[in-house]
C-alpha positions in Angstrom: 10.6 16.6 37.8 8.5 15.8 40.8 4.6 16.2 40.7 3.5 18.3 43.5 1.4 16.0 46.2 -2.1 16.7 45.8 -4.0 18.2 49.3 -5.6 15.2 51.1 -9.4 15.6 51.2 -11.2 14.8 54.3 -15.3 14.3 53.9 -17.2 15.7 56.6 -20.9 15.5 57.7 -22.7 18.7 59.3 -26.3 19.5 60.5 -27.8 22.6 58.9 -31.1 23.9 59.8 -33.8 26.0 58.3 -35.6 28.1 60.8 -39.0 28.8 61.1 -38.2 32.5 59.4 -36.4 30.5 56.8 -38.6 27.7 55.5 -40.3 29.4 52.5 -37.0 30.3 51.3 -35.7 26.4 51.6 -35.7 26.1 47.8 -33.6 28.8 47.3 -31.4 28.0 49.9 -30.8 24.3 49.0 -30.0 25.8 45.3 -27.2 27.6 47.2 -26.3 24.6 49.1 -25.8 22.4 45.9 -24.2 25.2 44.0 -21.7 25.2 46.8 -20.5 21.8 46.4 -22.4 20.0 49.3 -24.3 16.9 49.1 -27.8 16.6 51.1 -27.8 13.3 52.6 -30.5 13.5 54.5 -33.4 15.9 54.6 -36.8 16.1 56.9 -39.4 18.9 57.6 -40.8 18.9 61.2 -41.9 20.9 64.0 -40.0 20.4 67.3 -41.6 20.9 71.0 -40.2 23.6 73.5 -39.0 20.6 75.3 -37.3 19.2 72.6 -35.4 22.4 71.7 -34.3 22.5 75.3 -32.7 19.2 74.7 -31.1 20.3 71.2 -30.0 23.4 72.7 -28.8 22.1 76.1 -25.3 23.4 75.7 -26.6 27.1 75.9 -29.0 26.5 79.1 -28.8 29.3 81.0 -28.1 32.1 78.7 -30.5 35.2 78.9 -31.3 34.2 75.3 -32.7 30.3 75.9 -36.1 31.0 76.8 -36.5 33.0 73.6 -34.7 31.0 71.2 -36.7 27.4 72.6 -39.7 29.6 72.2 -38.8 30.8 68.3 -37.5 27.3 67.3 -40.8 25.7 68.7 -43.3 28.2 66.7 -43.3 26.5 63.4 -42.1 24.0 61.0 -38.2 23.8 60.7 -36.3 22.3 57.8 -32.9 19.7 59.0 -30.5 18.5 56.5 -27.4 16.6 57.0 -24.6 18.2 54.5 -21.5 16.4 53.6 -18.5 17.8 51.8 -14.7 18.4 52.5 -14.4 20.5 55.4 -18.2 20.8 55.5 -18.4 22.4 59.1 -16.4 25.4 58.0 -17.8 25.7 54.7 -21.5 26.1 55.9 -20.5 28.3 58.9 -18.9 30.6 56.4 -21.6 30.6 53.9 -24.2 31.4 56.8 -22.1 33.8 58.4 -22.2 35.6 61.9 -25.0 34.5 64.6 -26.3 38.3 64.3 -27.9 39.0 60.8 -27.9 42.8 61.6 -24.2 42.4 62.0 -23.9 40.1 59.2 -25.5 42.5 56.7 -22.6 45.1 57.4 -19.5 42.6 57.7 -20.8 39.9 55.3 -23.6 41.2 53.4 -23.5 37.9 50.8 -24.0 35.4 53.8 -27.3 33.5 54.4 -28.2 35.1 57.6 -27.5 38.4 56.2 -30.1 38.0 53.2 -32.4 35.8 55.1 -32.3 36.7 59.2 -33.8 39.5 60.8 -32.3 39.7 64.1 -29.4 37.9 66.8 -32.3 35.3 67.6 -34.2 35.1 64.2 -31.0 34.4 62.0 -32.9 32.1 59.8 -30.0 29.4 59.8 -28.3 27.0 62.1 -24.8 25.1 61.8 -23.0 22.9 63.8 -19.7 24.2 65.4 -17.4 21.1 65.7 -17.4 17.4 64.6 -18.4 16.3 67.8 -21.7 18.7 67.9 -22.4 17.4 64.4 -22.4 14.1 65.3 -24.9 14.7 68.2 -26.8 17.2 66.4 -27.4 14.5 63.4 -28.5 11.8 65.8 -31.1 14.0 67.5 -32.4 15.2 64.1 -32.4 11.9 62.4 -32.8 9.4 65.5 -33.1 6.4 62.9 -29.9 7.3 61.0 -26.8 5.0 61.8 -24.0 7.8 62.7 -20.5 6.4 62.6 -17.8 8.5 64.8 -16.0 11.1 62.9 -12.4 10.1 62.5 -10.2 12.8 63.0 -7.5 13.8 60.6 -4.7 12.5 62.7 -6.6 9.1 62.9 -7.0 8.6 59.3 -3.7 9.7 58.5 -2.5 6.8 61.2 -4.4 4.0 59.5 -3.2 4.7 56.3 0.4 5.0 57.3 0.2 2.0 59.2 -1.9 -0.8 57.7 -2.6 0.5 54.1 0.7 2.1 53.1 3.1 -0.7 53.8 1.1 -3.1 52.1 0.1 -1.1 48.9 4.1 -0.7 49.2 5.1 -4.2 48.8 2.2 -5.0 46.4 3.9 -2.3 44.0 7.3 -3.6 44.4 6.3 -7.1 43.3 4.4 -5.1 40.4 7.5 -4.0 39.4 9.5 -7.0 39.4 6.9 -9.3 37.6 6.1 -6.9 35.0 2.7 -8.9 34.5 0.7 -8.2 31.3 -2.4 -6.6 32.8 -1.1 -4.7 35.9 -4.5 -4.0 37.4 -5.9 -7.5 37.7 -2.4 -8.8 38.9 -2.4 -6.1 41.6 -5.7 -6.5 42.7 -5.6 -10.2 43.0 -2.0 -9.5 44.7 -3.9 -7.4 47.3 -6.8 -10.1 48.2 -4.2 -12.8 48.6 -1.5 -10.2 50.7 -4.7 -8.7 52.8 -3.4 -7.9 56.1 -6.9 -8.3 57.7 -7.4 -12.0 56.1 -6.8 -14.8 58.3 -4.1 -16.6 57.8 -3.8 -20.6 58.0 -1.0 -22.4 59.2 1.1 -25.4 58.0 -0.2 -27.6 60.6 -3.8 -26.6 59.6 -3.2 -27.1 55.7 -1.4 -30.4 56.6 -4.7 -31.5 58.4 -7.0 -30.6 56.1 -4.9 -32.5 53.5 -5.0 -35.7 55.3 -8.6 -35.6 56.0 -9.3 -35.3 52.4 -7.0 -38.1 51.8 -8.9 -40.1 53.9 -12.2 -39.1 52.3 -11.0 -40.3 48.9 -9.0 -43.5 50.7 -12.9 -44.5 51.8 -14.9 -43.6 48.8 
C-alpha cells in the first residue's frame, strides 16, 4: 500500500512587536509564542523616535490615525522579535487576532490583542502582513542582520524539481543496482562525485595535468 505523502513544510520568518502598552507583559507573551511552536531568532528592546515610527509605518502615511499611531509607538520602549516556524506570518496573525482589541474581545476572545490591547490604536502587538513586509520590517528593526530574500513556495518547488530531484533519482537508482554493504556512505560518496554544481574537468585538462606530472618526475 502506498504511503500518503507528507505535506511540505515551508519555514517563514515574521516580525513581532510588543507595543508600549504590552512591554510589561513580555514574559507572558514570549511564553505563549514558544508554546505555539515559534523559534525566537532575534530580540531587542528599543525606543523609536517619531521619525523612525513614521518610516516604519510609511505604508500607512496619509491615514487619519497616522499621527496618533506614530505618537503612541514612540511614547515608550517596544520589543522587536524575529519569529520563525512553518507559515509563521499566518500563525502569528491568527494568534494576535483582529486589529481592533475591542472587537477582538467579542470575536476572538482568546487572542493576544483581546487580552492585552485596549483599543484599535493601542492593540498591544504587531505582526507582518506578508513575506515582503516581513523582510522589510525585520531589516528595519535589525539593521545589522543579513536577511536573505524569502523564496516563494513555487520557487522552492521549482528548484527541487530542476536541480535536486533528478540527481537524487540517479543516485538512488545506482544505489539499487550496486547494493553496497553500507548504502548511506555509498550514496554520500556518490552525491559528492556527481554534484551537478561541481566544476567538471574535461579530458584534455586531465591529459595535460598528467603530462605535467610526468615531466616533473622525469626531471627529478
